DSSP file (Angstrom, degrees, kcal/mol; ACC not computed):
  #  RESIDUE AA STRUCTURE BP1 BP2  ACC     N-H-->O    O-->H-N    N-H-->O    O-->H-N    TCO  KAPPA ALPHA  PHI   PSI    X-CA   Y-CA   Z-CA
    1    1 A M              0   0    0      0, 0.0     2,-0.1     0, 0.0    54,-0.1   0.000 360.0 360.0 360.0 144.8   31.1  -13.7   18.1
    2    2 A Q     >  -     0   0    0      1,-0.1     4,-2.1    56,-0.0     5,-0.2  -0.401 360.0-107.1 -81.1 163.8   30.9  -12.0   21.4
    3    3 A A  H  > S+     0   0    0      1,-0.2     4,-2.3     2,-0.2     5,-0.2   0.870 120.1  54.0 -60.6 -38.3   29.1  -13.7   24.3
    4    4 A N  H  > S+     0   0    0      1,-0.2     4,-2.2     2,-0.2    -1,-0.2   0.892 108.1  49.8 -63.6 -38.9   26.2  -11.1   24.0
    5    5 A D  H  > S+     0   0    0      2,-0.2     4,-2.6     1,-0.2    -2,-0.2   0.895 110.6  49.2 -67.8 -40.3   25.8  -12.0   20.4
    6    6 A V  H  X S+     0   0    0     -4,-2.1     4,-2.8     2,-0.2     5,-0.2   0.906 110.9  50.9 -64.0 -41.4   25.7  -15.7   21.1
    7    7 A R  H  X S+     0   0    0     -4,-2.3     4,-2.5     2,-0.2    -2,-0.2   0.894 111.5  47.0 -63.3 -41.2   23.1  -15.1   23.9
    8    8 A V  H  X S+     0   0    0     -4,-2.2     4,-1.3     2,-0.2     5,-0.2   0.919 113.5  48.5 -66.7 -44.0   20.9  -13.1   21.5
    9    9 A L  H  X S+     0   0    0     -4,-2.6     4,-2.6     1,-0.2     3,-0.3   0.930 114.7  44.9 -62.3 -46.3   21.2  -15.7   18.8
   10   10 A R  H  X S+     0   0    0     -4,-2.8     4,-2.1     1,-0.2    -2,-0.2   0.907 110.9  52.8 -65.7 -42.2   20.4  -18.6   21.2
   11   11 A S  H  < S+     0   0    0     -4,-2.5    -1,-0.2    -5,-0.2    -2,-0.2   0.727 117.9  37.7 -72.1 -17.8   17.5  -16.7   22.8
   12   12 A A  H  X S+     0   0    0     -4,-1.3     4,-1.5    -3,-0.3    -1,-0.2   0.799 115.6  51.5 -94.0 -36.1   15.9  -16.1   19.4
   13   13 A A  H  X S+     0   0    0     -4,-2.6     4,-2.8    -5,-0.2     5,-0.2   0.886 104.3  55.4 -72.1 -39.5   16.7  -19.3   17.7
   14   14 A I  H  X S+     0   0    0     -4,-2.1     4,-2.2     2,-0.2    -1,-0.2   0.947 111.0  41.7 -64.1 -50.2   15.4  -21.7   20.4
   15   15 A P  H  > S+     0   0    0      0, 0.0     4,-2.6     0, 0.0    -1,-0.2   0.888 115.4  52.3 -63.1 -36.4   11.8  -20.3   20.5
   16   16 A T  H  X S+     0   0    0     -4,-1.5     4,-2.5     2,-0.2    -2,-0.2   0.914 108.9  49.6 -65.7 -41.0   11.8  -20.0   16.7
   17   17 A F  H  X S+     0   0    0     -4,-2.8     4,-2.2     2,-0.2    -1,-0.2   0.917 111.4  49.8 -60.1 -43.0   12.8  -23.7   16.4
   18   18 A A  H  X S+     0   0    0     -4,-2.2     4,-2.1     1,-0.2    -2,-0.2   0.928 112.6  45.7 -63.5 -45.5   10.1  -24.7   18.8
   19   19 A V  H  X S+     0   0    0     -4,-2.6     4,-2.4     1,-0.2    -1,-0.2   0.874 110.6  54.8 -66.3 -36.4    7.4  -22.7   17.0
   20   20 A G  H  X S+     0   0    0     -4,-2.5     4,-2.3     2,-0.2    -2,-0.2   0.895 107.6  49.5 -62.1 -40.0    8.7  -24.1   13.7
   21   21 A M  H  X S+     0   0    0     -4,-2.2     4,-2.4     2,-0.2    -2,-0.2   0.904 110.5  49.8 -66.5 -40.6    8.3  -27.6   15.0
   22   22 A V  H  X S+     0   0    0     -4,-2.1     4,-2.8     1,-0.2     5,-0.2   0.915 110.8  50.8 -61.9 -42.5    4.7  -26.8   16.1
   23   23 A A  H  X S+     0   0    0     -4,-2.4     4,-2.8     2,-0.2     5,-0.2   0.891 109.1  51.2 -63.3 -40.3    4.0  -25.4   12.6
   24   24 A V  H  X S+     0   0    0     -4,-2.3     4,-2.2     2,-0.2    -2,-0.2   0.939 113.2  44.2 -61.9 -46.4    5.4  -28.6   11.0
   25   25 A V  H  X S+     0   0    0     -4,-2.4     4,-2.2     2,-0.2    -2,-0.2   0.923 115.3  48.1 -64.8 -44.8    3.1  -30.8   13.2
   26   26 A A  H  X S+     0   0    0     -4,-2.8     4,-2.2     1,-0.2     5,-0.2   0.909 113.5  47.7 -63.0 -41.7    0.1  -28.5   12.6
   27   27 A S  H  X S+     0   0    0     -4,-2.8     4,-3.1    -5,-0.2     5,-0.5   0.860 109.0  54.0 -68.8 -34.0    0.7  -28.4    8.9
   28   28 A L  H  X S+     0   0    0     -4,-2.2     4,-1.2     7,-0.3    -2,-0.2   0.918 112.4  44.2 -62.4 -43.6    1.1  -32.2    8.8
   29   29 A L  H  < S+     0   0    0     -4,-2.2    -2,-0.2     2,-0.2    -1,-0.2   0.858 123.9  34.7 -70.7 -35.4   -2.2  -32.6   10.5
   30   30 A M  H  < S+     0   0    0     -4,-2.2    -2,-0.2    -5,-0.2    -3,-0.2   0.840 136.4  14.9 -90.9 -34.4   -4.0  -30.0    8.3
   31   31 A A  H  X S-     0   0    0     -4,-3.1     4,-0.6     1,-0.3     3,-0.5   0.339  95.9-131.0-127.3   5.3   -2.3  -30.4    4.9
   32   32 A G  H  X  -     0   0    0     -4,-1.2     4,-2.0    -5,-0.5    -1,-0.3  -0.357  62.2 -25.2  80.0-159.5   -0.5  -33.7    5.0
   33   33 A G  H  > S+     0   0    0      1,-0.2     4,-2.4     2,-0.2    -1,-0.2   0.837 136.4  54.5 -62.9 -37.4    3.1  -34.3    4.0
   34   34 A K  H  > S+     0   0    0     -3,-0.5     4,-2.3     2,-0.2    63,-2.2   0.857 108.5  50.3 -66.6 -34.2    3.3  -31.4    1.6
   35   35 A G  H  X S+     0   0    0     -4,-0.6     4,-2.5    -8,-0.3    -7,-0.3   0.911 110.2  48.9 -67.4 -41.8    2.1  -29.1    4.4
   36   36 A A  H  X S+     0   0    0     -4,-2.0     4,-2.5    -9,-0.3    -2,-0.2   0.905 112.0  49.6 -64.2 -41.7    4.8  -30.4    6.8
   37   37 A L  H  X S+     0   0    0     -4,-2.4     4,-2.6     2,-0.2     5,-0.2   0.918 111.2  49.1 -62.3 -44.7    7.4  -29.9    4.1
   38   38 A G  H  X S+     0   0    0     -4,-2.3     4,-2.1     2,-0.2    -2,-0.2   0.913 113.0  46.8 -61.1 -44.0    6.3  -26.4    3.4
   39   39 A A  H  X S+     0   0    0     -4,-2.5     4,-2.6     2,-0.2     5,-0.2   0.895 112.0  50.6 -64.7 -41.0    6.3  -25.5    7.1
   40   40 A A  H  X S+     0   0    0     -4,-2.5     4,-2.4     1,-0.2    -2,-0.2   0.928 111.5  47.8 -64.4 -43.9    9.8  -27.1    7.6
   41   41 A L  H  X S+     0   0    0     -4,-2.6     4,-2.5     2,-0.2    -1,-0.2   0.881 111.8  50.6 -64.5 -37.6   11.2  -25.2    4.7
   42   42 A G  H  X S+     0   0    0     -4,-2.1     4,-2.2    -5,-0.2    -2,-0.2   0.929 112.1  46.1 -65.3 -44.7    9.7  -21.9    6.0
   43   43 A A  H  X S+     0   0    0     -4,-2.6     4,-2.5     1,-0.2    -2,-0.2   0.896 113.5  49.9 -65.0 -39.7   11.1  -22.4    9.4
   44   44 A L  H  X S+     0   0    0     -4,-2.4     4,-2.7    -5,-0.2     5,-0.3   0.914 108.9  52.5 -64.8 -42.7   14.5  -23.3    8.0
   45   45 A L  H  X S+     0   0    0     -4,-2.5     4,-2.5     1,-0.2     5,-0.2   0.934 112.1  44.9 -57.9 -48.2   14.5  -20.2    5.7
   46   46 A V  H  X S+     0   0    0     -4,-2.2     4,-2.6     1,-0.2     5,-0.3   0.938 113.9  49.5 -63.5 -47.0   13.8  -17.9    8.7
   47   47 A G  H  X S+     0   0    0     -4,-2.5     4,-1.9     1,-0.2    -2,-0.2   0.919 114.6  43.7 -59.8 -45.3   16.4  -19.6   10.9
   48   48 A V  H  X S+     0   0    0     -4,-2.7     4,-2.4     2,-0.2     5,-0.2   0.944 115.7  46.9 -65.3 -50.0   19.1  -19.5    8.3
   49   49 A F  H  X S+     0   0    0     -4,-2.5     4,-1.8    -5,-0.3    -2,-0.2   0.915 115.5  43.6 -62.3 -44.6   18.4  -15.9    7.2
   50   50 A F  H  X S+     0   0    0     -4,-2.6     4,-2.1    -5,-0.2    -1,-0.2   0.856 112.6  53.0 -72.9 -32.9   18.2  -14.4   10.7
   51   51 A S  H  X S+     0   0    0     -4,-1.9     4,-2.3    -5,-0.3    -2,-0.2   0.920 107.9  50.9 -64.6 -44.1   21.2  -16.4   11.9
   52   52 A I  H  X S+     0   0    0     -4,-2.4     4,-2.7     1,-0.2    -2,-0.2   0.900 109.4  51.9 -59.5 -41.1   23.3  -15.1    9.0
   53   53 A S  H  X S+     0   0    0     -4,-1.8     4,-2.6     2,-0.2     5,-0.2   0.915 108.9  49.2 -62.6 -43.7   22.2  -11.5    9.9
   54   54 A V  H  X S+     0   0    0     -4,-2.1     4,-2.2     1,-0.2    -1,-0.2   0.909 113.6  46.5 -63.2 -41.8   23.2  -11.8   13.5
   55   55 A V  H  X S+     0   0    0     -4,-2.3     4,-2.5     2,-0.2    -2,-0.2   0.915 113.0  49.5 -67.0 -42.2   26.6  -13.2   12.6
   56   56 A A  H  X S+     0   0    0     -4,-2.7     4,-2.4     1,-0.2    -2,-0.2   0.926 113.5  45.0 -63.9 -44.7   27.2  -10.5    9.9
   57   57 A V  H  X S+     0   0    0     -4,-2.6     4,-2.1     2,-0.2    -1,-0.2   0.888 112.4  52.5 -67.2 -38.3   26.2   -7.7   12.3
   58   58 A S  H  X S+     0   0    0     -4,-2.2     4,-1.3    -5,-0.2    -2,-0.2   0.919 111.0  46.8 -62.3 -43.9   28.4   -9.2   15.1
   59   59 A Y  H  X S+     0   0    0     -4,-2.5     4,-1.4     1,-0.2     3,-0.4   0.923 112.1  50.3 -63.9 -44.4   31.4   -9.4   12.8
   60   60 A A  H  X S+     0   0    0     -4,-2.4     4,-2.8     1,-0.2     8,-0.3   0.850 104.8  58.2 -63.8 -34.0   30.8   -5.8   11.6
   61   61 A A  H  < S+     0   0    0     -4,-2.1    -1,-0.2     1,-0.2    -2,-0.2   0.845 104.2  51.6 -65.8 -32.8   30.6   -4.6   15.2
   62   62 A R  H  < S+     0   0    0     -4,-1.3    -1,-0.2    -3,-0.4    -2,-0.2   0.838 113.2  45.4 -70.1 -31.6   34.1   -6.0   15.9
   63   63 A V  H  < S-     0   0    0     -4,-1.4    -2,-0.2     1,-0.3    -1,-0.1   0.948 134.6 -22.8 -75.2 -49.9   35.4   -4.1   12.8
   64   64 A S     X  -     0   0    0     -4,-2.8     4,-1.0    -5,-0.1    -1,-0.3  -0.928  46.1-133.7-164.1 134.7   33.7   -0.8   13.5
   65   65 A P  H  > S+     0   0    0      0, 0.0     4,-0.8     0, 0.0     3,-0.3   0.851 111.4  53.0 -59.5 -33.9   30.7    0.5   15.4
   66   66 A Q  H  > S+     0   0    0      1,-0.2     4,-1.0     2,-0.2     3,-0.3   0.836 104.2  55.6 -70.6 -31.7   29.7    2.6   12.4
   67   67 A L  H  > S+     0   0    0     -7,-0.3     4,-2.7    -3,-0.3    -1,-0.2   0.732  93.9  71.3 -70.5 -22.3   29.9   -0.5   10.2
   68   68 A M  H  X S+     0   0    0     -4,-1.0     4,-2.2    -8,-0.3    -1,-0.2   0.926  98.1  46.3 -62.4 -45.8   27.4   -2.3   12.4
   69   69 A A  H  X S+     0   0    0     -4,-0.8     4,-2.3    -3,-0.3    -1,-0.2   0.890 113.4  49.5 -64.6 -39.6   24.4   -0.2   11.3
   70   70 A I  H  X S+     0   0    0     -4,-1.0     4,-2.8     2,-0.2     5,-0.2   0.919 110.5  50.3 -65.5 -42.4   25.4   -0.5    7.7
   71   71 A A  H  X S+     0   0    0     -4,-2.7     4,-2.7     1,-0.2     5,-0.2   0.895 109.9  51.1 -62.9 -40.0   25.7   -4.3    8.0
   72   72 A A  H  X S+     0   0    0     -4,-2.2     4,-1.9    -5,-0.2    -1,-0.2   0.938 113.6  43.6 -63.6 -46.3   22.3   -4.5    9.6
   73   73 A M  H  X S+     0   0    0     -4,-2.3     4,-2.4     2,-0.2    -2,-0.2   0.903 115.7  47.4 -66.9 -41.4   20.6   -2.5    6.9
   74   74 A V  H  X S+     0   0    0     -4,-2.8     4,-2.7     2,-0.2     5,-0.2   0.911 111.8  49.9 -67.8 -41.0   22.4   -4.3    4.1
   75   75 A S  H  X S+     0   0    0     -4,-2.7     4,-2.3    -5,-0.2    -1,-0.2   0.875 111.4  50.1 -66.4 -34.3   21.7   -7.8    5.5
   76   76 A Y  H  X S+     0   0    0     -4,-1.9     4,-2.4    -5,-0.2    -2,-0.2   0.938 111.9  47.4 -65.7 -46.4   18.0   -6.8    5.9
   77   77 A L  H  X S+     0   0    0     -4,-2.4     4,-2.4     1,-0.2    -2,-0.2   0.912 112.0  49.6 -61.8 -43.1   17.9   -5.6    2.3
   78   78 A V  H  X S+     0   0    0     -4,-2.7     4,-3.0     1,-0.2     5,-0.3   0.919 110.3  51.5 -62.9 -42.7   19.6   -8.8    1.1
   79   79 A K  H  X S+     0   0    0     -4,-2.3     4,-2.7     1,-0.2     5,-0.2   0.934 110.6  47.7 -60.2 -44.3   17.1  -10.9    3.0
   80   80 A V  H  X S+     0   0    0     -4,-2.4     4,-2.3     1,-0.2    -1,-0.2   0.930 114.7  45.7 -61.9 -46.4   14.1   -9.1    1.5
   81   81 A V  H  X S+     0   0    0     -4,-2.4     4,-2.2     2,-0.2    -2,-0.2   0.919 114.6  46.8 -65.2 -44.5   15.5   -9.4   -2.0
   82   82 A V  H  X S+     0   0    0     -4,-3.0     4,-2.9     2,-0.2     5,-0.2   0.903 111.7  50.9 -67.6 -40.0   16.4  -13.1   -1.6
   83   83 A I  H  X S+     0   0    0     -4,-2.7     4,-2.8    -5,-0.3     5,-0.2   0.909 110.4  50.2 -62.7 -40.3   13.1  -14.0   -0.1
   84   84 A M  H  X S+     0   0    0     -4,-2.3     4,-2.1    -5,-0.2    -2,-0.2   0.903 111.9  47.6 -62.8 -39.8   11.3  -12.2   -2.9
   85   85 A V  H  X S+     0   0    0     -4,-2.2     4,-2.7     2,-0.2    -2,-0.2   0.918 113.6  47.6 -66.3 -44.1   13.4  -14.2   -5.4
   86   86 A V  H  X S+     0   0    0     -4,-2.9     4,-2.1     2,-0.2    -2,-0.2   0.941 113.4  47.2 -63.2 -47.0   12.7  -17.5   -3.6
   87   87 A L  H  < S+     0   0    0     -4,-2.8    -1,-0.2     1,-0.2    -2,-0.2   0.888 114.5  47.2 -63.5 -38.4    9.0  -16.8   -3.4
   88   88 A N  H >< S+     0   0    0     -4,-2.1     3,-1.0    -5,-0.2     4,-0.3   0.902 111.4  50.8 -68.6 -41.2    8.9  -15.8   -7.1
   89   89 A A  H 3< S+     0   0    0     -4,-2.7     3,-0.3     1,-0.2    -2,-0.2   0.862 119.8  35.4 -65.3 -35.7   10.9  -18.9   -8.2
   90   90 A F  T >< S+     0   0    0     -4,-2.1     3,-1.4    -5,-0.2    -1,-0.2   0.075  81.6 117.7-106.3  23.1    8.6  -21.3   -6.3
   91   91 A R  T <  S+     0   0    0     -3,-1.0    -1,-0.2     1,-0.3    -2,-0.1   0.866  84.4  33.5 -59.3 -39.7    5.4  -19.4   -6.8
   92   92 A D  T 3  S+     0   0    0     -3,-0.3    -1,-0.3    -4,-0.3    -2,-0.1   0.100  88.6 138.5-106.0  22.5    3.7  -22.3   -8.8
   93   93 A T    <   -     0   0    0     -3,-1.4     5,-0.2     1,-0.1    -3,-0.1  -0.337  33.5-174.6 -70.9 147.5    5.4  -25.2   -7.0
   94   94 A T        +     0   0    0      3,-0.1    -1,-0.1     1,-0.1     3,-0.1   0.254  66.7  93.0-117.9   7.5    3.4  -28.3   -6.1
   95   95 A A  S    S+     0   0    0      1,-0.1     2,-0.3   -58,-0.0   -58,-0.1   0.788  99.4   9.5 -72.3 -27.7    6.2  -29.9   -4.2
   96   96 A W  S    S-     0   0    0    -59,-0.1     2,-0.7   -58,-0.1   -61,-0.2  -0.938  91.0 -86.6-145.8 167.9    5.0  -28.4   -0.9
   97   97 A N     >  -     0   0    0    -63,-2.2     4,-1.9    -2,-0.3     5,-0.1  -0.676  32.9-160.2 -80.3 113.9    2.0  -26.5    0.5
   98   98 A T  H  > S+     0   0    0     -2,-0.7     4,-2.8    -5,-0.2     5,-0.2   0.812  88.4  55.7 -69.8 -30.0    2.7  -22.8   -0.2
   99   99 A M  H  > S+     0   0    0      2,-0.2     4,-2.7     1,-0.2     5,-0.3   0.920 108.5  47.8 -68.0 -42.6    0.2  -21.6    2.5
  100  100 A A  H  > S+     0   0    0      2,-0.2     4,-2.0     1,-0.2    -2,-0.2   0.912 113.6  49.2 -62.7 -41.8    1.9  -23.7    5.2
  101  101 A F  H  X S+     0   0    0     -4,-1.9     4,-2.3     2,-0.2    -2,-0.2   0.952 113.3  45.2 -60.1 -51.4    5.2  -22.3    4.0
  102  102 A A  H  X S+     0   0    0     -4,-2.8     4,-2.3     1,-0.2    -2,-0.2   0.918 114.2  46.9 -63.4 -46.2    4.0  -18.7    4.0
  103  103 A W  H  X S+     0   0    0     -4,-2.7     4,-2.7     1,-0.2     5,-0.2   0.880 112.0  51.7 -64.9 -36.0    2.3  -18.8    7.4
  104  104 A T  H  X S+     0   0    0     -4,-2.0     4,-2.7    -5,-0.3     5,-0.3   0.908 109.3  50.2 -67.0 -41.0    5.3  -20.5    8.9
  105  105 A V  H  X S+     0   0    0     -4,-2.3     4,-2.2    -5,-0.2    -2,-0.2   0.935 113.6  45.7 -60.8 -46.2    7.6  -17.8    7.5
  106  106 A V  H  X S+     0   0    0     -4,-2.3     4,-2.1     2,-0.2    -2,-0.2   0.946 116.7  43.1 -62.0 -50.4    5.4  -15.1    8.9
  107  107 A V  H  X S+     0   0    0     -4,-2.7     4,-2.4     1,-0.2    -2,-0.2   0.921 115.6  47.9 -66.0 -44.3    5.0  -16.6   12.4
  108  108 A C  H  X S+     0   0    0     -4,-2.7     4,-2.8    -5,-0.2    -1,-0.2   0.871 110.3  53.1 -67.1 -34.9    8.6  -17.6   12.7
  109  109 A T  H  X S+     0   0    0     -4,-2.2     4,-2.6    -5,-0.3    -1,-0.2   0.922 110.7  46.7 -63.0 -43.6    9.8  -14.2   11.7
  110  110 A L  H  X S+     0   0    0     -4,-2.1     4,-2.5     2,-0.2    -2,-0.2   0.901 114.0  47.7 -65.3 -41.1    7.6  -12.5   14.3
  111  111 A V  H  X S+     0   0    0     -4,-2.4     4,-2.5     2,-0.2     5,-0.3   0.942 113.4  47.7 -64.4 -47.6    8.8  -15.0   17.0
  112  112 A W  H  X S+     0   0    0     -4,-2.8     4,-2.3     1,-0.2     5,-0.2   0.944 114.5  46.2 -58.5 -49.1   12.4  -14.5   16.1
  113  113 A T  H  X S+     0   0    0     -4,-2.6     4,-2.5    -5,-0.2     5,-0.2   0.914 113.0  49.6 -63.1 -43.9   12.1  -10.7   16.0
  114  114 A G  H  X S+     0   0    0     -4,-2.5     4,-2.2     1,-0.2    -1,-0.2   0.921 114.6  43.1 -62.3 -44.9   10.2  -10.6   19.3
  115  115 A F  H  X S+     0   0    0     -4,-2.5     4,-2.2     2,-0.2    -1,-0.2   0.800 111.6  54.9 -74.4 -27.5   12.7  -12.8   21.2
  116  116 A E  H  X S+     0   0    0     -4,-2.3     4,-2.3    -5,-0.3    -2,-0.2   0.923 110.0  46.4 -67.8 -44.0   15.6  -10.9   19.6
  117  117 A V  H  X S+     0   0    0     -4,-2.5     4,-2.3     1,-0.2    -2,-0.2   0.922 112.1  51.5 -62.8 -42.7   14.2   -7.6   20.9
  118  118 A R  H  X S+     0   0    0     -4,-2.2     4,-1.8     1,-0.2    -2,-0.2   0.916 109.9  49.6 -60.3 -43.2   13.6   -9.3   24.3
  119  119 A A  H  X S+     0   0    0     -4,-2.2     4,-1.3     1,-0.2    -1,-0.2   0.900 110.7  49.2 -63.8 -41.4   17.2  -10.5   24.4
  120  120 A F  H  < S+     0   0    0     -4,-2.3    -1,-0.2     1,-0.2    -2,-0.2   0.881 110.2  51.4 -66.1 -37.0   18.6   -7.1   23.5
  121  121 A L  H  < S+     0   0    0     -4,-2.3    -1,-0.2     1,-0.2    -2,-0.2   0.840 112.8  45.2 -67.9 -31.7   16.5   -5.5   26.2
  122  122 A K  H  < S+     0   0    0     -4,-1.8     2,-0.3    -5,-0.2    -1,-0.2   0.670  93.0  96.2 -85.3 -16.6   17.7   -7.9   28.8
  123  123 A T  S  < S-     0   0    0     -4,-1.3     2,-1.0    -5,-0.2  -119,-0.0  -0.593  71.2-140.3 -77.8 130.1   21.4   -7.6   27.8
  124  124 A K        +     0   0    0     -2,-0.3     2,-0.4     2,-0.0    -1,-0.1  -0.798  35.4 165.4 -93.9 104.3   23.4   -5.2   29.8
  125  125 A M        -     0   0    0     -2,-1.0     2,-0.4    -5,-0.2    -2,-0.0  -0.930  38.1-118.2-121.3 144.0   25.6   -3.4   27.4
  126  126 A L        -     0   0    0     -2,-0.4     3,-0.1     1,-0.1    -2,-0.0  -0.642  17.8-168.3 -77.9 132.3   27.6   -0.2   27.8
  127  127 A Y  S    S+     0   0    0     -2,-0.4     2,-0.4     1,-0.2    -1,-0.1   0.653  77.5  43.5 -91.2 -18.6   26.5    2.5   25.4
  128  128 A V  S    S-     0   0    0      4,-0.0    -1,-0.2     0, 0.0     3,-0.0  -0.982  85.9-123.4-127.6 137.9   29.5    4.7   26.2
  129  129 A D    >   -     0   0    0     -2,-0.4     3,-1.3     1,-0.2    -2,-0.0  -0.721  17.9-161.5 -81.2 112.5   33.1    3.5   26.6
  130  130 A P  T 3  S+     0   0    0      0, 0.0    -1,-0.2     0, 0.0     0, 0.0   0.687  89.1  54.8 -70.9 -15.0   34.2    4.5   30.1
  131  131 A E  T 3  S+     0   0    0      2,-0.1    -2,-0.1    -3,-0.0     2,-0.0   0.520  82.7 116.1 -92.6  -6.1   37.8    4.1   29.1
  132  132 A A    <   -     0   0    0     -3,-1.3     2,-0.3     1,-0.1    -4,-0.0  -0.303  59.2-136.0 -68.9 144.0   37.7    6.4   26.1
  133  133 A S        -     0   0    0     -2,-0.0    -1,-0.1     1,-0.0    -2,-0.1  -0.719  18.1-118.6 -97.4 153.2   39.7    9.6   26.0
  134  134 A V    >   -     0   0    0     -2,-0.3     3,-1.6     3,-0.1     2,-0.0  -0.805  31.6-118.1 -92.8 124.0   38.2   12.9   24.8
  135  135 A P  T 3  S+     0   0    0      0, 0.0     3,-0.1     0, 0.0    -1,-0.0  -0.349  95.3  19.8 -63.8 139.1   40.0   14.3   21.8
  136  136 A G  T 3  S+     0   0    0      1,-0.2     2,-0.6    -2,-0.0    -2,-0.0   0.337  97.5 107.9  88.6  -7.7   41.7   17.7   22.4
  137  137 A K    <   -     0   0    0     -3,-1.6    -1,-0.2     3,-0.0    -3,-0.1  -0.912  59.0-146.7-107.1 125.5   41.7   17.4   26.2
  138  138 A G        -     0   0    0     -2,-0.6     2,-0.2     1,-0.1    -4,-0.1  -0.312  32.7 -84.7 -79.8 168.2   45.1   16.9   27.8
  139  139 A E              0   0    0      1,-0.1    -1,-0.1    -2,-0.1     0, 0.0  -0.566 360.0 360.0 -74.3 138.2   45.7   14.9   30.9
  140  140 A S              0   0    0     -2,-0.2    -1,-0.1    -3,-0.1    -2,-0.0   0.428 360.0 360.0 -91.7 360.0   45.1   17.0   34.0
């Protein structure tokens, strides 16, 4: 991973972890142990899924800039499908509080996305390679 990617990952993961911990404590107080477990699983799900996406897009960017957009879209599609499968598989579970799980997933997703956007806006990246040569133009 490049330094920019690590910075983006860290700047999104730390606030999401903090919000996840707040959600666990709040769910523990409101719904007991099952609420805390649901909130912890929701925060873990968001952290793992979004971290995998950042790593996949970072790897694809090293291979090819064009592959980066495809990797981002495919990782998003895979996340949506896997989350749908997980939610469907555990729809009737009584092992944890499903409302605490769902609200933690929503809040942590919003926090991660917001801080990821903030990190990208603050990152100074070149959009054009100043060393690139123009095809078809000879050296003057």
